[in-house]
DOVO-682114 format. One record per residue (C-alpha): y, x, z. Coordinates in nm, 3 decimals. Each point is the difference from the previous one (the first is absolute). Layout:
BEGIN
<dovo y="Y" x="X" z="Z"/>
...
***
This chain:
BEGIN
<dovo y="-0.336" x="-0.569" z="-1.184"/>
<dovo y="-0.117" x="0.031" z="-0.361"/>
<dovo y="-0.117" x="-0.360" z="0.017"/>
<dovo y="0.341" x="-0.112" z="0.128"/>
<dovo y="0.168" x="0.186" z="-0.287"/>
<dovo y="-0.221" x="-0.176" z="-0.256"/>
<dovo y="0.058" x="-0.343" z="0.155"/>
<dovo y="0.376" x="0.061" z="0.009"/>
<dovo y="0.004" x="0.023" z="-0.379"/>
<dovo y="-0.135" x="-0.356" z="-0.022"/>
<dovo y="0.280" x="-0.142" z="0.217"/>
<dovo y="0.317" x="-0.041" z="-0.208"/>
<dovo y="0.198" x="-0.148" z="0.292"/>
<dovo y="-0.061" x="0.317" z="0.202"/>
<dovo y="0.094" x="0.222" z="-0.292"/>
<dovo y="0.328" x="-0.193" z="-0.031"/>
<dovo y="0.068" x="0.042" z="0.373"/>
<dovo y="-0.060" x="0.373" z="-0.017"/>
<dovo y="0.175" x="0.067" z="-0.331"/>
<dovo y="0.279" x="0.196" z="0.172"/>
<dovo y="-0.234" x="0.208" z="0.215"/>
<dovo y="-0.074" x="0.356" z="-0.108"/>
<dovo y="-0.103" x="0.192" z="0.312"/>
<dovo y="-0.295" x="0.171" z="0.164"/>
<dovo y="-0.138" x="-0.169" z="0.311"/>
<dovo y="-0.253" x="0.133" z="0.249"/>
<dovo y="-0.269" x="-0.237" z="0.123"/>
<dovo y="-0.198" x="0.157" z="0.282"/>
<dovo y="-0.318" x="-0.171" z="0.120"/>
<dovo y="-0.143" x="0.188" z="0.294"/>
<dovo y="-0.041" x="0.355" z="-0.126"/>
<dovo y="0.014" x="-0.095" z="-0.371"/>
<dovo y="0.328" x="0.037" z="-0.189"/>
<dovo y="0.092" x="-0.167" z="-0.328"/>
<dovo y="0.321" x="0.088" z="-0.182"/>
<dovo y="0.088" x="-0.290" z="-0.229"/>
<dovo y="0.252" x="0.089" z="-0.267"/>
<dovo y="0.170" x="-0.311" z="-0.136"/>
<dovo y="0.193" x="-0.012" z="-0.324"/>
<dovo y="0.186" x="-0.325" z="-0.059"/>
<dovo y="-0.250" x="-0.189" z="0.215"/>
<dovo y="-0.314" x="0.146" z="-0.159"/>
<dovo y="-0.220" x="0.240" z="0.194"/>
<dovo y="0.024" x="0.302" z="-0.225"/>
<dovo y="-0.201" x="0.242" z="0.210"/>
<dovo y="-0.213" x="0.006" z="0.315"/>
<dovo y="-0.053" x="0.332" z="0.175"/>
<dovo y="-0.253" x="0.002" z="0.280"/>
<dovo y="-0.009" x="0.244" z="0.289"/>
<dovo y="0.264" x="0.147" z="0.227"/>
<dovo y="0.250" x="0.205" z="-0.199"/>
<dovo y="0.329" x="0.122" z="0.144"/>
<dovo y="0.125" x="0.085" z="-0.348"/>
<dovo y="0.021" x="-0.363" z="-0.112"/>
<dovo y="0.335" x="-0.151" z="0.105"/>
<dovo y="-0.008" x="-0.367" z="0.102"/>
<dovo y="0.274" x="-0.256" z="0.072"/>
<dovo y="-0.176" x="-0.182" z="0.285"/>
<dovo y="-0.344" x="-0.011" z="0.159"/>
<dovo y="-0.211" x="-0.284" z="0.133"/>
<dovo y="-0.259" x="0.134" z="0.245"/>
<dovo y="-0.277" x="-0.208" z="0.156"/>
<dovo y="-0.352" x="0.033" z="0.129"/>
<dovo y="-0.294" x="-0.111" z="-0.215"/>
<dovo y="-0.101" x="-0.283" z="0.234"/>
<dovo y="0.351" x="-0.147" z="-0.010"/>
<dovo y="-0.006" x="0.006" z="-0.381"/>
<dovo y="-0.342" x="-0.171" z="-0.008"/>
<dovo y="0.133" x="-0.270" z="0.229"/>
<dovo y="0.316" x="-0.029" z="-0.215"/>
<dovo y="-0.220" x="-0.057" z="-0.307"/>
<dovo y="-0.202" x="-0.284" z="0.157"/>
<dovo y="0.022" x="-0.341" z="-0.161"/>
<dovo y="0.183" x="-0.140" z="0.305"/>
<dovo y="0.133" x="0.295" z="0.200"/>
<dovo y="0.055" x="-0.035" z="0.373"/>
<dovo y="0.360" x="-0.031" z="0.123"/>
<dovo y="0.178" x="0.331" z="-0.041"/>
<dovo y="-0.249" x="0.123" z="-0.259"/>
<dovo y="0.146" x="-0.224" z="-0.272"/>
<dovo y="0.307" x="0.218" z="-0.068"/>
<dovo y="0.107" x="0.366" z="-0.024"/>
<dovo y="0.262" x="-0.043" z="0.274"/>
<dovo y="-0.250" x="-0.197" z="0.209"/>
<dovo y="-0.228" x="0.306" z="-0.005"/>
<dovo y="0.295" x="0.215" z="0.107"/>
<dovo y="0.080" x="-0.237" z="0.286"/>
<dovo y="-0.363" x="0.015" z="0.117"/>
<dovo y="0.014" x="0.380" z="-0.008"/>
<dovo y="-0.265" x="0.017" z="-0.274"/>
<dovo y="0.236" x="0.128" z="-0.273"/>
<dovo y="0.308" x="0.215" z="-0.036"/>
<dovo y="0.270" x="0.019" z="-0.265"/>
<dovo y="0.178" x="0.331" z="-0.059"/>
<dovo y="0.269" x="0.114" z="-0.240"/>
<dovo y="0.252" x="-0.209" z="-0.191"/>
<dovo y="-0.066" x="-0.343" z="0.151"/>
<dovo y="0.292" x="-0.146" z="-0.199"/>
<dovo y="-0.191" x="0.070" z="-0.321"/>
<dovo y="-0.301" x="-0.183" z="0.144"/>
<dovo y="0.211" x="-0.297" z="0.107"/>
<dovo y="0.164" x="-0.022" z="-0.346"/>
<dovo y="-0.349" x="-0.034" z="-0.147"/>
<dovo y="-0.172" x="-0.165" z="0.295"/>
<dovo y="-0.160" x="-0.297" z="-0.172"/>
<dovo y="-0.124" x="0.227" z="-0.279"/>
<dovo y="-0.176" x="0.231" z="0.248"/>
<dovo y="-0.132" x="-0.281" z="0.217"/>
<dovo y="-0.161" x="-0.166" z="-0.300"/>
<dovo y="-0.139" x="0.326" z="-0.138"/>
<dovo y="-0.165" x="0.085" z="0.330"/>
<dovo y="-0.138" x="-0.355" z="0.024"/>
<dovo y="-0.170" x="0.007" z="-0.342"/>
<dovo y="-0.348" x="0.061" z="0.156"/>
<dovo y="0.060" x="-0.303" z="0.226"/>
<dovo y="0.026" x="-0.221" z="-0.310"/>
<dovo y="-0.348" x="0.105" z="-0.103"/>
<dovo y="-0.134" x="-0.101" z="0.343"/>
<dovo y="0.151" x="-0.344" z="-0.061"/>
<dovo y="-0.151" x="-0.031" z="-0.348"/>
***
């Protein structure tokens, strides 16, 4: 997640897309939890580990294998998209889904940053 935060700073189009987003989001990969605090599109803070005291707006939960397959250079059908993973039963979205949908392209591209490195 730290790597994604660093790469986000080098992507001005993503920072423009997320400029109105200032929320905390939970990304859960298997048993690992990452609380990403965004401020105007920038990842301001990453807290790792399960913590019930950190409020979040929405959560994206998936298993580690699904995320690895999502990050492949050419993901298999269903593994190419957040909602594809949900449809396959490999991910779940909880909380304020409207906030996710308002910023959907921003989150899809952030989560796909490691895929770009597979391509390069």
